[in-house]
Each structure stands twice: as structure tokens, then as C-alpha cells.
C-alpha positions in Angstrom: 25.8 -30.3 -18.2 23.2 -28.1 -16.6 20.4 -30.6 -17.2 22.4 -33.2 -15.2 22.4 -31.0 -12.1 18.6 -30.6 -12.1 16.8 -33.9 -12.0 13.7 -34.4 -14.2 11.2 -34.7 -11.4 11.8 -31.1 -10.3 10.5 -29.9 -13.7 7.4 -32.1 -13.4 6.4 -30.8 -10.0 7.2 -27.2 -11.0 4.9 -27.5 -14.0 2.1 -29.7 -12.6 2.2 -29.2 -8.8 -0.4 -26.5 -8.6 -2.8 -27.9 -11.2 -2.8 -31.2 -9.4 -3.4 -29.6 -6.1 -6.3 -27.5 -7.5 -7.7 -30.7 -9.1 -7.5 -32.6 -5.8 -9.2 -29.7 -4.0 -12.0 -29.6 -6.6 -12.5 -33.4 -6.4 -12.6 -33.3 -2.6 -15.1 -30.4 -2.7 -17.4 -32.2 -5.2 -17.4 -35.4 -3.2 -18.0 -33.4 0.0 -20.9 -31.6 -1.6 -22.3 -34.8 -2.9 -22.3 -36.7 0.4 -22.8 -34.0 3.0 -26.2 -33.1 4.3 -25.6 -29.6 5.7 -23.4 -28.3 8.4 -19.6 -28.7 8.3 -19.7 -30.7 5.1 -21.3 -27.9 3.1 -18.9 -25.4 4.5 -16.0 -27.6 3.5 -17.4 -28.0 0.0 -17.8 -24.3 -0.4 -14.3 -23.6 0.7 -12.6 -26.4 -1.3 -14.6 -25.4 -4.5 -14.1 -21.7 -3.9 -10.3 -21.8 -3.8 -9.8 -23.0 -7.4 -12.4 -20.4 -8.6 -10.6 -17.7 -6.7 -7.2 -18.7 -8.1 -8.6 -18.7 -11.6 -10.2 -15.3 -11.2 -7.0 -13.9 -9.7 -4.9 -15.1 -12.6 -7.5 -13.9 -15.1 -7.6 -10.4 -13.7 -3.8 -10.3 -13.2 -3.1 -11.2 -16.8 -1.7 -8.3 -18.7 -3.7 -7.3 -21.8 -1.7 -6.6 -25.0 -1.5 -3.0 -26.0 -3.7 -1.8 -28.9 -1.9 -0.8 -32.0 
């Protein structure tokens, strides 16, 4: 009965929402870097490519290491 209360699409977006958003940011940043010739386009490329890197680094440093036995 609990599954009927929560539609399936909520589980999809809960699992894939952030990876899709980071993938879109990366795609937009790569396209911006490819077609820009300095100025605002380069700044936009740096920001949109830096956000996924920062998120990955944050999760990597935040991850708890297993205790040594």
C-alpha cells in the first residue's frame, strides 16, 4: 500500500535529478568553452565546469573512511 501513495516518478527524480543537472551543466560548459572566444563565454565555461568538479570534490572529502581493524 505504501508504494501506491508515492508515484514512481518521485523515485526517478530523487535518484537521477542531481546527476542529470550536473551533466547538463558540464555539457553547457563544454559547449560554451568550445564556441567562446574570451570574455563572458570563458567565465561561464569556467563556472559551469567548476561546479561539478567542486561537488565531486566535496563528496569525496566528505565520505567517511572505514575504520582500520
